[in-house]
DONU-502339 format. One record per residue (C-alpha): residue number from 1; x, y, z. Coordinates in pm, whole numbers. Example, Ala and Ser with C-alpha at 12.3 -4.5 7.8 and 13.67 -1.06 7.14 Angstrom:
BEGIN
pos_x_y_z
1_1230_-450_780
2_1367_-106_714
This chain:
BEGIN
pos_x_y_z
1_1747_176_2118
2_1597_525_2156
3_1887_673_1956
4_1842_419_1677
5_1467_491_1655
6_1529_866_1642
7_1799_824_1378
8_1568_604_1170
9_1275_848_1190
10_1481_1161_1128
11_1507_1132_745
12_1131_1084_712
13_1048_1374_943
14_1296_1602_768
15_1157_1497_429
16_802_1579_543
17_908_1919_677
18_1103_1997_359
19_805_1899_144
20_569_2113_353
21_810_2406_331
22_825_2390_-49
23_449_2348_-54
24_414_2661_158
25_617_2857_-96
26_390_2734_-376
27_80_2828_-175
28_217_3178_-107
29_288_3224_-479
30_-76_3131_-541
31_-192_3409_-312
32_-321_3183_-33
33_-230_3150_334
34_-22_2831_389
35_-144_2797_747
36_-509_2798_642
37_-444_2554_356
38_-250_2315_579
39_-519_2342_844
40_-778_2233_587
41_-549_1959_458
42_-419_1810_785
43_-646_1913_1073
44_-995_1898_921
45_-966_1530_815
46_-928_1457_1189
47_-1196_1700_1307
48_-1454_1437_1403
49_-1502_1062_1441
50_-1655_1015_1096
51_-1359_1183_928
52_-1113_974_1128
53_-1291_652_1028
54_-1276_761_664
55_-900_813_700
56_-868_459_840
57_-1062_329_539
58_-827_505_299
59_-510_379_467
60_-612_12_480
61_-493_-84_128
62_-192_148_165
63_-76_-43_474
64_-115_-381_305
65_64_-279_-16
66_334_-107_186
67_396_-428_381
68_418_-623_56
69_687_-387_-72
70_880_-412_257
71_899_-793_233
72_1048_-771_-117
73_1287_-479_-68
74_1428_-624_254
75_1515_-936_53
76_1690_-747_-225
77_1395_-745_-469
78_1218_-436_-601
79_856_-538_-643
80_685_-254_-828
81_431_-493_-974
82_211_-456_-667
83_-71_-287_-858
84_-108_-579_-1098
85_-80_-834_-819
86_-346_-648_-621
87_-585_-623_-919
88_-556_-990_-1015
89_-587_-1095_-651
90_-902_-886_-623
91_-1046_-1037_-940
92_-971_-1391_-820
93_-1128_-1317_-482
94_-1436_-1171_-649
95_-1479_-1481_-865
96_-1453_-1718_-567
97_-1697_-1492_-378
98_-1970_-1582_-630
99_-1942_-1963_-607
100_-2053_-2102_-270
101_-2378_-1959_-127
102_-2408_-2230_138
103_-2075_-2169_313
104_-2081_-1972_640
105_-1898_-1638_620
106_-1630_-1732_874
107_-1519_-2016_644
108_-1599_-1851_312
109_-1412_-1521_359
110_-1080_-1691_452
111_-1114_-1909_140
112_-1169_-1596_-72
113_-867_-1427_83
114_-656_-1738_25
115_-753_-1736_-343
116_-653_-1369_-370
117_-319_-1442_-204
118_-242_-1739_-428
119_-309_-1545_-750
120_-114_-1242_-626
121_177_-1466_-526
122_184_-1648_-861
123_185_-1317_-1050
124_477_-1194_-835
125_670_-1518_-878
126_688_-1466_-1254
127_924_-1164_-1247
128_1110_-1329_-960
129_1166_-1645_-1164
130_1274_-1448_-1471
131_1532_-1266_-1261
132_1664_-1582_-1098
133_1672_-1787_-1420
134_1769_-1535_-1687
135_1886_-1227_-1496
136_1594_-1018_-1623
137_1535_-696_-1430
138_1236_-739_-1200
139_1166_-368_-1236
140_1108_-396_-1611
141_913_-721_-1592
142_696_-593_-1306
143_607_-282_-1506
144_510_-493_-1807
145_311_-734_-1593
146_116_-442_-1442
147_-5_-352_-1790
148_-81_-715_-1874
149_-283_-756_-1553
150_-485_-443_-1626
151_-558_-538_-1987
152_-637_-897_-1890
153_-895_-778_-1638
154_-1043_-536_-1892
155_-1078_-825_-2136
156_-1238_-1055_-1879
157_-1504_-797_-1800
158_-1560_-642_-2145
159_-1575_-979_-2323
160_-1845_-1104_-2089
161_-1638_-1388_-1939
162_-1712_-1252_-1590
163_-1934_-948_-1625
164_-2250_-814_-1467
165_-2547_-877_-1693
166_-2677_-520_-1683
167_-2408_-291_-1538
168_-2107_-202_-1749
169_-1747_-222_-1628
170_-1808_-444_-1331
171_-1836_-810_-1235
172_-2147_-975_-1089
173_-2222_-895_-727
174_-2065_-1121_-468
175_-2276_-1347_-247
176_-2418_-1214_78
177_-2216_-1458_289
178_-1895_-1315_136
179_-1975_-954_224
180_-1773_-737_464
181_-2012_-528_674
182_-1908_-161_684
183_-1936_94_962
184_-2202_269_752
185_-2418_-47_744
186_-2376_-95_1118
187_-2477_268_1171
188_-2788_220_955
189_-2894_-86_1156
190_-2847_114_1477
191_-3020_415_1319
192_-2705_628_1365
193_-2687_885_1088
194_-2344_1007_1200
195_-2178_698_1052
196_-2355_715_716
197_-2114_690_423
198_-1823_543_623
199_-1697_242_424
200_-1446_122_683
201_-1481_-254_734
202_-1308_-552_890
203_-1019_-537_644
204_-864_-265_857
205_-828_-509_1147
206_-675_-764_911
207_-428_-500_790
208_-315_-440_1150
209_-278_-815_1204
210_-61_-828_892
211_161_-556_1038
212_227_-775_1341
213_280_-1089_1130
214_524_-917_893
215_718_-777_1189
216_740_-1123_1347
217_841_-1279_1014
218_1119_-1030_945
219_1250_-986_1301
220_1177_-1306_1491
221_1204_-1596_1245
222_1489_-1778_1074
223_1339_-1711_729
224_1314_-1340_806
225_1679_-1336_909
226_1775_-1505_583
227_1570_-1256_382
228_1736_-960_550
229_2080_-1118_513
230_2029_-1175_141
231_1899_-822_98
232_2203_-674_271
233_2471_-880_97
234_2375_-1149_-153
235_2738_-1237_-228
236_2818_-1307_137
237_2509_-1523_188
238_2580_-1718_-131
239_2940_-1773_-18
240_2802_-1911_310
241_2608_-2173_113
242_2275_-1999_160
243_2038_-2050_-134
244_1999_-1678_-198
245_1796_-1712_-518
246_1543_-1940_-351
247_1505_-1699_-59
248_1452_-1403_-293
249_1193_-1600_-487
250_1009_-1690_-165
251_1013_-1324_-67
252_858_-1224_-399
253_587_-1487_-350
254_505_-1363_0
255_511_-1003_-124
256_272_-1080_-408
257_45_-1280_-178
258_10_-987_61
259_-48_-747_-232
260_-323_-977_-359
261_-514_-906_-36
262_-489_-528_-56
263_-822_-467_-234
264_-1025_-724_-41
265_-1196_-451_159
266_-1312_-286_-164
267_-1439_-592_-352
268_-1601_-760_-49
269_-1716_-439_114
270_-1742_-113_-76
271_-1835_-239_-424
272_-1954_-596_-356
273_-1759_-703_-661
274_-1481_-587_-891
275_-1535_-248_-1054
276_-1296_-132_-1325
277_-1086_163_-1216
278_-1168_128_-845
279_-800_164_-754
280_-658_518_-763
281_-313_361_-776
282_-292_184_-440
283_-13_-37_-572
284_210_262_-642
285_103_471_-342
286_191_178_-117
287_550_194_-241
288_567_560_-138
289_425_465_201
290_693_197_248
291_972_438_151
292_847_709_386
293_806_445_658
294_1172_347_615
295_1072_-6_514
296_963_-93_867
297_616_-240_942
298_538_20_1210
299_678_294_989
300_443_179_714
301_144_235_944
302_258_585_1043
303_337_682_683
304_1_543_564
305_-179_753_827
306_5_1065_709
307_-73_997_342
308_-431_905_431
309_-479_1237_607
310_-340_1423_305
311_-564_1228_66
312_-873_1308_272
313_-750_1665_298
314_-803_1705_-76
315_-1176_1728_-4
316_-1130_2030_221
317_-870_2215_15
318_-1113_2279_-268
319_-1381_2397_-27
320_-1156_2637_165
321_-911_2776_-92
322_-835_2820_-459
323_-556_2562_-441
324_-637_2263_-670
325_-687_1922_-512
326_-394_1781_-710
327_-166_1995_-493
328_-174_1709_-241
329_-19_1472_-496
330_248_1728_-577
331_325_1762_-206
332_350_1385_-167
333_586_1369_-464
334_818_1628_-309
335_825_1433_17
336_912_1107_-159
337_1187_1279_-361
338_1340_1403_-37
339_1319_1059_127
340_1487_901_-177
341_1779_1143_-174
342_1811_1143_206
343_2080_865_214
344_2298_1072_-21
345_2247_1388_185
346_2322_1196_505
347_2642_1055_355
348_2762_1399_245
349_2676_1545_586
350_2879_1276_763
351_3174_1345_532
352_3148_1717_605
353_3130_1672_983
354_3421_1424_974
355_3643_1667_783
356_3542_1947_1021
357_3630_1739_1328
358_3970_1647_1181
359_4043_2013_1099
């Protein structure tokens, strides 16, 4: 078990080290000290409790989107429509969060989340159905549906169908009984200035619960076994009279439903509604998190923490060096490139060691 865990983590750790090494070369060419830059990027975001809580806030949607991708990829589907599913789920949740002022929050918030999940699942089922019925590539259809989701939301807000009466590019504010209280608000009530500005809210706890649920689904249930079997060899499962297409479609629905929840912390907490452009690309960053986490629920959490630290580190890079903040995105790209090519490198290494042992 220990050997398997080490073997599974090795490609990710090597990819991170390789990315950091290339980044160090770039930093040296820029005339800066790599150690000082990496200190600002990796250590300072963890330098105090407030910074750590901000990192947890940043990683919450990354964890949820990463889990959504894991469900799909383990079942043989490549769901890169997570951004669109997340945005439409957030819009649906925002709309429901403006309807029922009399409901208590402990009933209302689950209803809102259910609405977000349903819309996200339905949007994910569309490319899944097109693949099952007509053989259309889910990659292409997901990309197109991301654009459609974005333009549809822009139309809903700009046309006035669901728009704030006075503030541009946002929906009306949600009801008070639908609001997620943040750490910053708790700090204000307790007159604790140290927590001011920390937007972390209860969605982080829900993200951790989802990690456990996805692990149980994929590792401990019959449906999870079927999903993994179909993802590993669809021909074998079909030959064994397993309805592979149905299982893949269910996986896409679950994946989209989880993605629909990813922005709940933002719309019910940070912005108290849907604000155009609130997502810096969570739907795509979550895919990177899943890949770096080796498509394992626990790996997703660890990878999200690493990416969250780097994202928060952008704040300190600009203040402590001449390196541009976008350097963090370049570094993340290098790491993902290495993790993508790691299976090929591993295969070639095994071939080399096998030939050497025979010789």
